[in-house]
N, C-alpha and C positions, 0 to 999 in steps of 0.2 A: 465608739460611735464614729470617730474619725476614720478608723480603718474601714468600717462598713461603708461610709460615704465615699471613700476612695475606690472601694470595690464597685460601688454602684456607678461611679463616673467611668471606670474602666469598662464595665459592661456596656454602658451607653456608647462609648467610643468604639468598642469592638462591633456592637450591633450596627452602628452607623456605617463603619467601613465595610461590613458584610453586605449591607443594603447597597452601598455605592458600587461594590464589586459586581453584584447582580445587575445593577442599572447599567454600568459601563459595558458588561458583557452583552446584554441585550441590545444596546445601542450599536455595538460593534458588529453584530451579526450581519452577514451578507444579505442583501435585500433583492438581488437579482442574479440570474445565472452569469451574466457578464461580470458582475462584481465578485461572485464566487470564483469564477475561473481566474480572475486577476489575483485574488488572494492566494489561491492554491498554486500559482506559478511564480510567486514573488521570490527571487533568490535572496538568500541570506549571505552573510560575510564568508562563511565556510564554503558555500557553493561557488561564489565568485572567485575565491582564492584557488579552488580546485580547477576551475576553467582557466584561470590565469596561468596555471602550470601545465595545462594540457596543450597539445600542439595539433594544428590542422583541423580538418573538418570533423564533424560529429554526425553519426547516423543513428537513428532510432528505428529499430526493426519491431514491427508489431505496434506501430504508433497509434493505430485506430482503436485500441482498447481503452479501458476505463482510466488508466493512468497516463496514457501516451501523450495526450495533448498538454497536460500540465508539466510533464517532464520535458517535453520538447520546447515548450514556451519558456521554462525556467532556464534551459540552456541558451536559448535565443536571447533572452533578456540579459543574461550574464555576458554574452559576447558583445552585446550592444554597449553595456556599461563599461566594458574594457576597451571599447573602440576597435574591436576585432572585426575583420571582414570574412572570417571563416564561416562556412555554411552549416546549418542544421538540416540534414537530409532526413525526411520522414518517409517510412515505407510501411505499407499495410495492404491487405486485400481490399480494404475500404468497401465493404459490402453495402454500405449506405452512402449515397452520393452526398448527403448533407455533411457527413463527417469529412469526406475528402475536401469539400468546399470550405469547411471550417479551417482546415490546415492551409489550403491555398490562399484564403483571404488573410491569414495571419502572416503570410510571407515566407512560408517554408518551401524548400524544394520537395515536391511531392511525387512519389513513385508508387504506382499501384502494381503490386506483385504478390505472387504466392511463393513464399520462401521455401516451400517444400519442393518446388520445381527447380532443378539445378540450372536449367537454361535461364530462367527469369532471375535467379539469384546471381548468376554470373554477370548479367548485364547491369547490375546495380553499381553505383559509383563506389570508388574506394573511400575509405575514411580511416582516420587514425584512432578514433575512439568509437566504440560500438555499445549501444544500450539495447539489449536483447529482451524484449517484453513479450514476444509471441508465444502462443501455446493455446491449448484447449483444456477446458475443465467441465463445464456444465453440460448435462445431457449425454455424457460419455459412458455411463455405467454399463451400457449394453453395446458399446462400440469400441472394442479393444483395438481394432485396426486404425480407428481415428486417433486414439491416444498414441499408438505406435508411430504413425506417420508424422504427427505434429509435435509430440513431446519427446520422441526418442530419435527418429531419423532426421527430422528437420534440424535440430541443434547440431548434429554432426556435419550436415552440409554447411551450416552457418559458420561453425568454428573453423572449418577448412577454408571457406571463402575469405574469412577475415582473420586468418591465422597470424598475420603480422601486426594486427591491431591490439589495443587493450579492450577487453570485453567485460561489460557488466551485465550479468545474466540474472533475470528474475527466476527464483525458485519459490518455495513455499514452506511455511512452518509445518505443513502437513506431513513432511518427511520424517518428523520425529514421532516416537511412540507417545501415548498418553502419559502424563505425569501428574503427580499430586499438586494441588495449588500451593500448598505451603512450601514447596521446594523453590518457588519463584520462576519456574519454567525451565525448559531444556536449553542448555548452553550449546554453543557451536560444536563442542567436542562430544556431545551425547551421541549414542548410537542412532542410526537412521534405519528404523524397521517399522514403518507405519502401515496401517491397514488400508486396503483398497487399491484398485488398479491405477487411479489417478496419482496417488502419492508415489507409487512405484514407477510410474512413467516419468514423474518429476526427478526421481533419482537417476533415471536414464538421461535426462537433460543435463544434470550435474556431471554425470560420467563423461559426457561429450567434452566438457571443459577440462576435466581431468586428463582425458586421453589426448586432447590437443596440446596440453602443457607438456606431456611426456614426448609427444611426437615432434612438435615444432617449437616448443618453448613458449607457446601462446600464454600471455598473461591475462588473468581474468579474476573477477570477483563474483561470487555466488551469493545472491541475496535471498535469504529465507524470510519471506514477508508474511506477517500475520495481521490481517484485517485492517487495511487502510480505509479511512473514513472520509467520505464526501457527503454533503447534505442530500445528494440525490440517490445514494445507495450506501449499503454497508450495514453492519450489525446493528448500529443504533437506529437506522431507518427501519430495519426489519422489526425490531422490538417496538419502536414507537408506533408504527403503523398498526401492529397487532393490538396495542393498548387502545389506540383511537377507535379501532373497529370492534373492540370488545371481545377479541379472540383470546383464548387462553395462551399463556406463554409456556413453551416447552422448556423443561428444566433439565432434561437428561444430560445435556452438555452445559453444566452449570457455571462455567467460568470461561472467560476469553481475555485476550489482549487486543487492544485497539490503538491506532495511531492516526492522527490527523494527516490527510494526504499530503499537505505541503511539507510536513515534517518527514514523512516517509520518502518523498521525492528528494528532499535535501540530503538525507542520509544515503540514499541510493547513488546520487550524483557524486557525493564526496567519497564514496567507496572506490571511485575510479583511481584515485591516487594510491590506493592500496592493492591494486591488481597485481597478481604475482603468479608464478608457476612453481609449484602447484597452486591451484586457485585459493584465493583469500575468501573465507566463508564468514558471513555476517548475518546475524538475526536483525531484522528491522521491524520493530513493533514498539508499543508503549511499555513503560516500565512497570505499570500496575497490573496485577491480576484482578480482573473486574468480575464481580458476581452478577450473573444474568438476573437473578431475583432483585438485586439492588437497582439495576438499570431499569427494569420494568416498573418498580415502585416509584423511582424518580420521575419517569414519564407519567405515571398515574397521577402524581401530585401536580405536575405541570399542566396536564390536560383535565384535571378534576374528574378522573375516571377511576372506577374500581378495577383492580387488576386481579385476574384469576390465573391459576397455574395448573399445569398438567405435568405428570412425571415427577421424578425425584432426582436431585443432583447426584451424579455419579461421584465416586471418590477421585476420579482423574479427569483430565481434559487435555485438549491440544493447546499447549502453552509454551511460549518461548521466552528465554531470558535475554534482555536487551542491554545488559551491563557493558558489553564490549562496544556496541555502537555508541551508547551514551558516554562512555569513557573517551572515545575518539572524537565525537562530534558534539557532545553536550546533550542534555536531556531534551526531548521534544518541547517546543515552545508553546504548544497548545495543550491545555489540560483537559482531562476527561470532563470536568465541570463545564468548561466552555463548549466542548463538543455536544454534551447533552443539551445545554441551553440553546445553542445555535440550531440543533436538529429540531427541538421542540418549536422554536420560533418559526423556522422554515416551514414546517408542516402546518402550523396554525395558519400561516398566510397562504396556504395552498401552493407552496413551492413545488416545482417540477421534480419528479422522481423517474428513475430509469426503468422501474418495474423488473429489476433483476435481483431476486433474493440471493443471499449469500449461502443459504443452507448450512449456516454455522452449527446448527443443532445436530447434524448428521454425525453419528459415531462409527459408522461402518465404512467411511471413506468413499461412499458412492454418491456422486454428484450429478 
């Protein structure tokens, strides 16, 4: 009886702490876009130490994309905390004026330029550290010339222009072939032979860094990113919105990796210290292989919705192994449980979304 009583007390204690965890997570969920942007751009100790050991100005090319503001702001906040007067220079085509205004209001040096134009690229300021986020993906399945211009030719121009800087260049986990979920994802030394013109064009972007290292000794890091999560877009938003709308969840791509955007930006910035010639290659993603069916059912419970599915999980998926990044920088600080909870709370409150689906379910590499 005493043992049973002890077990009952332990169950009550565990249940209480589980309740408190959910309560704290919901309370901590961002409640506005300003608060969300602040959370996503908060530097951690590793980022601050990386910037402490970097020299001179930093430039973010392609800053107007989905990660650019948070990466730029994290760099800026780190410099401020270190008492540095070096500048964060932000460059983009800035197709939308409100995006350019957001950067200007945040105190960045803002330059509007098309990086595929050699003359415009030549006129940009020099910098000691370059974060290269530019490229195209969606709507390119029937536009090979667009992929070639922005994902193959443009990186060659950029690596030549900034050949004496350290470059951190974003690539994608889509360069890997499909792997079985039980293997834990493709590691950095896995072969790169992925389906689709987009993935092949990203290999062209990577080759630009390889060639720059051979020709000029340019040091770089290649970041193969898998599904960064913001509450306004990402795999979780895609699934959650389908559950809310009563649309069936496509299961053909049955597994994914996801990572909270602040954690992804932190790992990307910290890779600057590892830039090398030939390039340092790093997977940036979450450590878990997450099943799409499980994610959908989690949102179904949170929204009190029945979930329906279409298709069947394939034996393989686009998955990357993040052991190398976690070993260098530590595991992501934000768990998949928090991401699910925050996404559900955000959508329940009618939080803003970007209306830009990830098309994570595509298995043919056509985006």
